[in-house]
C-alpha positions as CSV (number, residue, x, y, z in Angstrom):
1,M,10.7,-0.1,8.1
2,M,7.8,1.5,8.8
3,K,7.9,2.6,12.3
4,L,4.6,3.5,15.0
5,T,5.8,6.6,16.6
6,S,3.3,7.3,20.1
7,S,0.0,6.7,18.0
8,R,1.2,6.6,13.8
9,F,3.4,5.3,11.5
10,S,6.2,6.7,9.3
11,C,8.9,5.6,7.1
12,S,12.6,5.6,7.8
13,F,15.3,4.4,5.7
14,T,19.3,3.4,6.7
15,S,22.5,4.0,4.6
16,G,26.0,2.5,4.9
17,L,26.1,-1.4,4.3
18,A,28.6,-3.7,7.3
19,A,28.7,-7.1,7.8
20,V,27.3,-8.4,10.8
21,L,25.5,-11.2,12.1
22,I,23.4,-11.0,15.5
23,L,22.0,-13.6,16.7
24,S,20.7,-14.3,20.6
25,S,22.2,-14.1,23.8
26,Q,23.7,-16.9,25.1
27,A,20.7,-17.6,27.8
28,F,18.5,-17.7,25.1
29,A,20.9,-19.7,23.3
30,A,20.8,-22.7,26.4
31,K,17.5,-22.2,26.5
32,A,16.6,-23.0,23.1
33,E,19.5,-25.8,23.3
34,E,17.6,-27.4,26.4
35,T,14.3,-27.6,24.7
36,A,15.5,-28.6,21.0
37,D,14.6,-31.7,19.3
38,P,17.2,-33.0,17.7
39,A,15.6,-34.8,14.9
40,S,14.0,-31.2,13.7
41,G,17.1,-29.3,14.3
42,S,15.3,-27.3,15.9
43,G,16.6,-24.6,18.8
44,R,20.0,-23.8,18.8
45,K,21.4,-25.6,16.2
46,G,18.3,-25.1,14.1
47,F,18.8,-21.5,14.2
48,V,22.0,-21.9,12.6
49,A,21.0,-23.4,10.0
50,V,18.4,-21.1,9.1
51,A,20.9,-18.4,8.8
52,K,22.8,-20.3,6.4
53,K,19.8,-20.7,4.3
54,A,18.3,-17.1,4.8
55,V,21.6,-15.0,4.6
56,P,22.5,-15.7,0.7
57,C,18.7,-15.3,0.0
58,V,19.2,-11.7,1.5
59,V,19.3,-8.7,-0.2
60,S,20.0,-4.9,0.3
61,I,17.7,-2.5,-1.4
62,S,18.9,0.9,-2.2
63,V,16.1,3.0,-3.9
64,E,16.8,6.9,-5.7
65,K,13.7,9.7,-6.5
66,T,14.0,12.8,-8.1
67,V,11.9,15.3,-6.3
68,A,11.1,19.2,-6.8
69,G,12.0,20.8,-3.4
70,S,14.5,23.4,-1.4
71,A,17.1,21.5,0.3
72,G,16.6,21.6,3.1
73,M,12.3,21.2,2.2
74,P,11.7,18.5,-0.4
75,G,8.4,18.9,-2.1
76,A,8.8,23.0,-1.2
77,Q,8.5,25.2,-3.9
78,E,11.6,27.5,-4.2
79,F,11.4,30.8,-6.1
80,E,14.3,33.0,-6.8
81,F,14.4,36.8,-6.9
82,N,16.7,37.9,-9.5
83,D,15.8,42.3,-9.2
84,P,13.4,44.2,-6.2
85,M,10.7,43.6,-9.2
86,D,10.9,40.0,-8.6
87,F,9.7,40.9,-5.0
88,F,7.1,43.2,-5.6
89,E,5.4,40.5,-8.5
90,R,5.7,37.6,-6.4
91,F,4.0,38.6,-2.9
92,F,2.0,42.5,-3.9
93,G,1.4,41.5,-7.4
94,G,3.7,43.7,-9.1
95,Q,2.5,46.9,-7.7
96,I,5.6,49.2,-6.0
97,P,4.3,51.9,-4.4
98,G,5.0,55.6,-6.9
99,Q,5.8,53.6,-9.6
100,P,3.7,52.0,-12.4
101,R,2.6,48.4,-12.6
102,R,5.1,46.5,-15.2
103,Q,3.3,44.8,-17.8
104,Q,3.4,40.8,-18.4
105,Q,5.5,40.5,-14.7
106,Q,3.3,39.5,-12.9
107,R,3.3,35.4,-12.5
108,R,7.1,34.8,-12.5
109,F,8.4,32.2,-10.5
110,A,11.3,30.2,-11.1
111,Q,11.2,26.8,-11.4
112,P,11.5,24.4,-8.7
113,R,15.0,22.4,-7.9
114,Q,15.1,19.2,-8.7
115,F,16.7,16.9,-5.4
116,K,17.2,13.6,-5.1
117,Q,15.9,11.6,-2.1
118,Q,17.7,8.5,-1.0
119,G,16.3,5.6,0.8
120,Q,17.5,1.8,2.0
121,G,16.0,-1.4,3.0
122,S,16.2,-4.9,2.7
123,G,14.5,-8.1,0.0
124,F,14.8,-11.1,-0.8
125,I,15.0,-13.7,-3.5
126,I,12.3,-16.1,-4.3
127,T,13.7,-17.3,-7.5
128,K,16.7,-18.5,-9.0
129,D,16.2,-16.0,-11.9
130,G,15.8,-12.8,-9.5
131,Y,12.4,-11.9,-8.8
132,I,12.0,-10.2,-5.0
133,L,9.9,-9.7,-2.6
134,T,9.8,-6.5,-0.3
135,N,7.8,-3.7,1.0
136,H,5.9,-1.1,-0.9
137,H,7.1,1.5,0.8
138,V,10.7,0.5,0.0
139,V,10.6,0.9,-3.7
140,G,7.0,2.4,-4.2
141,D,7.4,4.8,-7.2
142,A,11.2,5.7,-7.4
143,D,12.7,6.8,-10.0
144,K,16.0,4.0,-9.7
145,I,16.2,0.8,-7.8
146,T,19.8,-0.6,-6.5
147,V,19.9,-4.7,-5.7
148,K,23.4,-5.5,-3.8
149,L,23.8,-9.4,-3.6
150,R,25.1,-10.9,-1.0
151,D,28.8,-11.7,-3.8
152,G,29.1,-7.4,-3.7
153,R,27.5,-7.6,-6.8
154,E,25.4,-4.3,-7.3
155,L,22.1,-4.9,-10.2
156,T,19.7,-2.2,-11.2
157,A,16.1,-3.8,-10.6
158,K,13.1,-3.6,-12.4
159,R,9.5,-2.9,-10.9
160,I,7.1,-5.4,-11.9
161,G,4.5,-4.2,-9.6
162,S,3.9,-2.2,-5.9
163,D,0.8,-2.6,-3.8
164,S,0.4,0.4,-1.3
165,K,-2.7,-1.6,0.4
166,S,-1.0,-4.4,1.1
167,E,2.9,-3.0,1.7
168,V,3.7,-6.0,-0.8
169,A,6.4,-4.8,-3.4
170,L,7.5,-7.8,-6.2
171,I,10.7,-6.6,-8.3
172,K,13.7,-8.6,-10.1
173,I,16.5,-8.3,-11.7
174,D,18.5,-9.5,-14.5
175,A,20.4,-13.0,-12.8
176,D,20.8,-16.4,-12.8
177,N,21.1,-19.2,-10.8
178,L,19.9,-17.1,-7.6
179,P,19.7,-18.9,-4.1
180,F,16.5,-17.9,-3.3
181,L,14.1,-19.0,-0.2
182,E,10.9,-21.1,0.5
183,L,7.6,-19.9,0.8
184,G,5.7,-21.2,3.5
185,D,2.4,-21.4,5.2
186,S,1.4,-18.4,7.5
187,A,-2.2,-19.7,8.1
188,K,0.1,-22.6,10.2
189,L,1.9,-20.0,12.3
190,E,1.4,-20.5,15.8
191,I,1.5,-17.5,18.5
192,G,4.4,-18.7,20.9
193,E,6.7,-20.0,18.0
194,W,10.2,-19.5,17.2
195,V,10.2,-16.9,14.1
196,I,13.7,-15.6,12.6
197,A,13.6,-12.4,10.9
198,V,16.7,-11.4,8.5
199,G,17.6,-7.9,6.9
200,N,19.9,-4.8,6.9
201,P,18.7,-2.5,9.8
202,F,20.7,0.5,9.9
203,G,22.4,-0.5,6.9
204,L,24.2,-3.9,8.6
205,A,23.2,-6.3,5.8
206,E,23.2,-10.1,6.8
207,T,21.6,-8.9,10.5
208,L,19.5,-11.8,11.9
209,T,17.5,-11.7,15.0
210,V,15.4,-14.5,16.9
211,G,11.8,-13.9,19.0
212,V,8.6,-15.5,19.0
213,V,5.1,-15.1,17.5
214,S,3.1,-12.8,20.2
215,A,-0.4,-12.8,18.2
216,K,-1.7,-12.9,14.7
217,G,-3.9,-11.3,12.7
218,R,-3.4,-7.7,13.9
219,S,-5.8,-4.7,12.3
220,G,-7.0,-1.5,12.3
221,M,-3.5,0.0,13.3
222,G,-2.7,2.1,9.5
223,I,0.1,0.4,8.8
224,A,-1.8,-0.5,5.6
225,D,-5.5,-0.4,4.1
226,Y,-5.3,-4.7,4.3
227,E,-3.8,-5.5,7.4
228,D,-3.6,-9.2,9.0
229,M,-0.1,-8.7,10.3
230,I,2.2,-11.9,12.5
231,Q,3.3,-10.1,15.4
232,T,7.0,-10.5,16.7
233,D,9.3,-9.5,19.7
234,A,12.3,-10.3,17.0
235,A,14.0,-7.6,17.3
236,I,13.5,-5.6,13.8
237,N,14.7,-1.8,13.4
238,P,14.7,0.4,10.6
239,G,16.7,-0.9,7.5
240,N,14.6,-4.6,7.9
241,S,12.0,-3.2,6.0
242,G,11.3,-5.8,3.3
243,G,13.3,-8.5,4.6
244,P,12.2,-12.6,5.2
245,L,10.2,-13.3,8.8
246,M,11.4,-17.1,9.0
247,D,9.8,-19.9,10.6
248,I,12.7,-22.5,12.6
249,D,12.7,-24.7,8.7
250,G,13.8,-21.6,7.2
251,K,10.6,-21.3,5.5
252,V,8.9,-17.3,4.9
253,V,6.2,-16.4,6.8
254,G,6.1,-13.5,6.9
255,I,7.6,-9.9,5.1
256,N,9.0,-7.1,7.8
257,T,7.0,-4.5,7.3
258,A,7.2,-1.7,10.6
259,I,7.9,-1.9,13.8
260,F,5.7,0.4,17.5
261,S,8.7,2.9,18.5
262,R,8.1,5.8,20.5
263,D,11.5,7.2,19.6
264,G,12.4,4.8,15.8
265,G,14.1,1.8,18.2
266,Y,13.4,-1.2,18.9
267,M,10.8,-1.8,21.6
268,G,9.7,-5.1,21.5
269,I,7.3,-5.5,19.4
270,G,7.7,-5.4,15.5
271,F,4.6,-6.1,12.8
272,A,5.3,-8.3,9.5
273,T,2.5,-8.8,6.1
274,P,1.7,-12.3,6.1
275,I,3.1,-14.0,3.3
276,N,-0.2,-15.9,2.3
277,M,-1.5,-12.5,1.9
278,A,2.0,-11.8,-0.4
279,K,1.8,-14.5,-2.0
280,A,-1.5,-13.7,-2.8
281,I,-0.3,-10.1,-3.9
282,K,2.6,-11.5,-5.6
283,D,0.8,-14.4,-8.6
284,Q,-2.1,-10.5,-9.4
285,L,1.5,-8.4,-10.0
286,L,3.5,-10.9,-11.8
287,K,0.5,-11.9,-14.2
288,S,-0.9,-7.9,-14.9
289,G,1.5,-5.7,-12.9
290,K,-1.1,-4.4,-10.7
291,V,-3.7,-5.7,-8.3
292,I,-7.7,-6.3,-8.7
293,R,-9.7,-7.2,-5.6
294,G,-13.0,-9.0,-4.8
295,F,-15.4,-6.7,-4.1
296,L,-19.1,-7.1,-2.7
297,G,-20.0,-4.1,-1.5
298,I,-20.9,-4.3,2.3
299,G,-20.3,-1.9,5.2
300,I,-19.8,-4.6,8.3
301,Q,-19.1,-4.4,11.9
302,D,-17.3,-6.4,14.8
303,L,-20.3,-8.0,17.0
304,K,-18.9,-6.4,20.7
305,G,-19.7,-5.6,24.3
306,E,-23.6,-4.1,24.1
307,L,-24.0,-4.2,20.4
308,A,-23.6,-8.1,20.2
309,E,-26.5,-8.2,23.8
310,R,-28.5,-6.0,20.9
311,F,-28.7,-8.8,18.7
312,N,-28.9,-11.8,21.8
313,L,-25.2,-12.7,20.6
314,K,-22.1,-14.1,22.3
315,E,-19.1,-11.4,21.4
316,G,-16.7,-12.4,18.3
317,T,-19.9,-14.6,17.1
318,G,-19.9,-12.9,13.0
319,I,-20.1,-9.5,11.8
320,L,-22.9,-7.3,11.4
321,V,-24.0,-5.8,7.8
322,T,-24.2,-2.4,8.3
323,D,-25.1,-0.8,4.5
324,V,-25.7,-2.7,1.4
325,M,-24.4,-0.5,-1.3
326,K,-27.2,0.1,-4.0
327,G,-26.1,-2.1,-7.4
328,S,-23.5,-4.2,-5.4
329,P,-22.6,-7.5,-5.7
330,A,-24.7,-7.7,-2.0
331,E,-27.6,-6.6,-2.9
332,K,-28.2,-8.6,-6.5
333,S,-27.3,-11.7,-3.6
334,D,-29.7,-10.6,-1.4
335,L,-28.4,-9.5,1.3
336,K,-29.6,-6.8,4.1
337,E,-28.8,-4.7,6.2
338,E,-28.1,-6.3,10.1
339,D,-27.5,-9.6,8.6
340,V,-24.9,-10.9,10.4
341,I,-22.4,-13.1,8.5
342,L,-21.6,-15.9,10.4
343,K,-19.3,-18.1,7.9
344,I,-18.4,-17.6,4.4
345,D,-17.3,-21.3,2.6
346,G,-17.5,-23.0,5.8
347,D,-14.9,-21.1,7.3
348,E,-16.5,-18.9,10.3
349,V,-16.0,-15.3,10.1
350,E,-13.4,-14.3,13.2
351,S,-13.6,-10.4,12.9
352,S,-14.9,-8.0,10.1
353,A,-10.5,-7.9,9.0
354,A,-10.1,-10.9,8.4
355,F,-13.7,-11.0,6.1
356,R,-12.6,-7.9,4.4
357,N,-8.6,-9.4,3.3
358,R,-11.0,-12.9,2.6
359,I,-13.1,-11.2,0.3
360,S,-10.5,-8.5,-1.0
361,S,-8.1,-11.5,-2.0
362,L,-10.4,-13.5,-3.8
363,S,-10.9,-12.8,-8.0
364,P,-13.6,-10.5,-9.9
365,G,-16.3,-13.7,-10.9
366,T,-15.4,-15.7,-7.8
367,T,-18.8,-17.0,-5.7
368,V,-18.9,-17.5,-2.0
369,S,-21.3,-18.9,0.1
370,L,-22.4,-16.8,3.5
371,T,-24.0,-18.2,6.1
372,I,-26.0,-15.9,7.5
373,L,-28.2,-15.1,10.7
374,R,-31.7,-12.9,10.0
375,D,-34.4,-12.5,11.9
376,G,-33.1,-15.3,14.8
377,A,-32.6,-17.8,11.3
378,K,-29.9,-19.3,9.3
379,K,-29.8,-19.1,5.7
380,T,-27.4,-19.5,3.3
381,V,-26.7,-16.6,0.0
382,K,-24.3,-16.8,-2.5
383,A,-22.9,-13.6,-4.1
384,V,-20.8,-13.7,-6.6
385,C,-17.8,-10.9,-6.4
386,G,-17.4,-7.7,-8.2
387,T,-14.7,-5.6,-9.0
388,L,-13.6,-3.1,-6.4
389,P,-14.3,-0.4,-7.6
390,H,-10.6,1.7,-6.8
391,D,-9.0,-1.0,-8.4
392,L,-10.7,-0.8,-11.5
393,A,-10.2,2.8,-12.2
394,A,-6.8,2.7,-11.2
395,G,-6.2,0.0,-13.7
396,T,-7.7,2.2,-16.6
397,T,-6.4,5.7,-16.1
398,A,-3.1,5.1,-17.4
399,D,-3.5,6.1,-20.9
400,D,-1.2,8.6,-22.7
401,D,-4.2,11.2,-23.3
402,I,-4.9,11.1,-19.3
403,S,-1.2,11.1,-19.1
404,S,-0.4,14.4,-21.0
405,L,-3.8,16.0,-19.3
406,G,-1.4,15.1,-15.7
407,L,-4.5,13.4,-13.8
408,S,-5.9,10.0,-12.7
409,V,-9.6,9.7,-12.2
410,Q,-11.8,6.8,-10.5
411,E,-15.0,5.8,-10.4
412,L,-17.6,7.8,-7.9
413,T,-18.7,4.6,-5.0
414,G,-21.3,5.3,-2.9
415,E,-18.7,6.0,-0.3
416,L,-17.1,7.7,-2.2
417,A,-20.4,10.2,-2.8
418,A,-21.0,10.3,0.9
419,H,-17.9,11.2,1.8
420,L,-16.5,14.3,-0.9
421,G,-20.3,15.1,-0.8
422,Y,-21.7,14.4,-4.6
423,A,-24.5,12.7,-3.2
424,G,-27.1,11.7,-6.0
425,G,-24.0,12.8,-8.8
426,N,-22.5,11.5,-12.1
427,G,-19.2,12.0,-12.6
428,V,-15.3,10.6,-12.4
429,V,-13.7,12.0,-9.4
430,V,-9.9,13.2,-9.9
431,S,-7.6,10.8,-7.0
432,N,-4.0,12.8,-8.4
433,V,-3.0,15.7,-9.6
434,D,0.3,16.6,-11.3
435,P,1.2,19.7,-10.2
436,S,3.3,20.2,-13.5
437,G,0.7,19.1,-15.6
438,L,-2.2,21.1,-17.7
439,A,-4.6,19.9,-15.1
440,A,-2.6,21.5,-12.4
441,E,-2.3,24.9,-14.3
442,S,-6.1,25.2,-14.9
443,G,-7.3,24.4,-11.0
444,I,-8.3,21.1,-10.9
445,E,-7.3,19.6,-7.7
446,T,-7.9,16.0,-6.4
447,G,-11.3,15.3,-4.9
448,D,-12.7,17.8,-7.8
449,L,-15.5,15.8,-9.7
450,I,-15.6,15.6,-13.2
451,T,-19.6,15.6,-14.6
452,S,-18.6,16.5,-19.0
453,V,-16.1,16.4,-20.9
454,N,-16.6,18.8,-24.3
455,R,-20.1,18.5,-23.4
456,K,-20.8,15.3,-22.7
457,S,-21.9,13.3,-19.8
458,V,-19.3,10.8,-18.5
459,K,-20.8,9.0,-15.2
460,S,-17.7,6.7,-15.6
461,V,-14.2,6.4,-16.0
462,E,-14.3,4.0,-19.5
463,E,-16.3,7.1,-21.0
464,F,-14.5,9.9,-19.1
465,N,-11.5,7.7,-21.2
466,N,-13.3,7.9,-24.1
467,A,-14.1,11.0,-24.4
468,L,-10.3,11.8,-24.8
469,A,-9.5,9.6,-26.9
470,D,-9.0,12.8,-29.8
471,F,-7.4,15.0,-27.0
472,A,-3.5,14.9,-27.9
473,K,-5.8,16.1,-31.8
474,A,-7.3,18.9,-30.0
475,K,-6.7,21.9,-29.1
476,A,-8.7,23.0,-25.8
477,I,-10.7,20.8,-23.9
478,L,-14.3,21.7,-21.9
479,L,-14.2,20.5,-18.3
480,R,-17.8,20.7,-16.4
481,V,-16.0,20.5,-13.1
482,K,-17.6,19.9,-9.3
483,N,-16.4,20.5,-5.8
484,G,-17.1,22.0,-2.4
485,K,-17.5,25.8,-4.0
486,G,-19.3,25.2,-6.5
487,T,-19.5,24.0,-10.3
488,R,-17.1,25.8,-12.8
489,F,-16.3,25.0,-16.5
490,V,-12.4,24.5,-17.2
491,V,-10.9,24.8,-20.2
492,I,-7.3,23.3,-20.8
493,S,-5.1,24.1,-23.9
494,T,-3.3,21.5,-25.2
495,K,-1.0,23.7,-27.1
């Protein structure tokens, strides 16, 4: 379960299993029974009905990942010095006062030791043939995922796809005729409505807690890139991550994702990813194993306080366009800076976060109708969504040649160029470097800009991929690399 400690989020998993079912207090249940509607089965009897439906469908997920590092500090390198010379070679380049420098032993380091990290979370079955929804931070890039069912079976799961930007992941186990939960409609959820959280907090399997929806549309908290969180006071604790948040009808309305906590424990505030967002992500993961998001290419912000007054608008009326990227779908649609977007496809725009989530959920090529306010006059603008550059890049860097090189790259967008100091430049940005790969050995770092391969300029991920087509056959590859320190050529030997 992610937890917000003071003002930051971190990941926490629990281990161990026990069978315990936690329901509301007697006073709480009595109050629920007083307001129960026998015809709908709500109230205390409703909680029992949801428990019977949910518990068989909620699973415990254990993950395992091998990492390099010392036993007490995962990820840190540990060096072994086998004789006194090793110490001097490591810290003083092999030079011992009064003795000749030893040849060819100035950089003799031991390989980092490998250790296994383990974690545990929750998930829930959504099809009878074994598809399971959970959180990205539960399964992430784990080497092994094990699912434990209520009947005691432990099955190895396959990762279908995992999206860090929304905290949604889809995995599958090889089984059939499984009980599964029905996905509801989180858009219809109302503040004050009863919700039920189910999962394995602290490793305690089959735990159910109840509460109400405290708020909707929470964003800007740093839980994920795309946030539209449901806030609830249903008790959620470490280990609940990935479990379902359900309505009184037993339908899933969210995925338990994070908690606000000062000490790691329950503080009365939990957050769940809305199931409507999760369903859209799930469909893409199921189709292609990755998520491709819609993109307009504009900077936006909320109209609040004095800013709204300056534009002669009421606070909360639409969102302000602060920037239009050159060559973007927004520029082609004639959107301009200082436009105020009031509606999208007839729906009022409530916030910049909601608008961003709406656009990102659309498939590239989708046409949207935007009602805008420009110089005091309303007008309608049609825009065709493009593909979010980061997602396009992520989908084009997984070939064997780049894997062998030990790095990943992405498109140089206007936003990245401004942030990294490459304004006006061309090339591809290094987004990830394998510490044990050839690129790392050659000194290439995340954030570097590769402008040419074998003296041939590259301006896109596609051109970079094409330039590496014969990488496996080559003896060496020449890259022109730029960063804040300057531009240099780097030769990477393939032998």
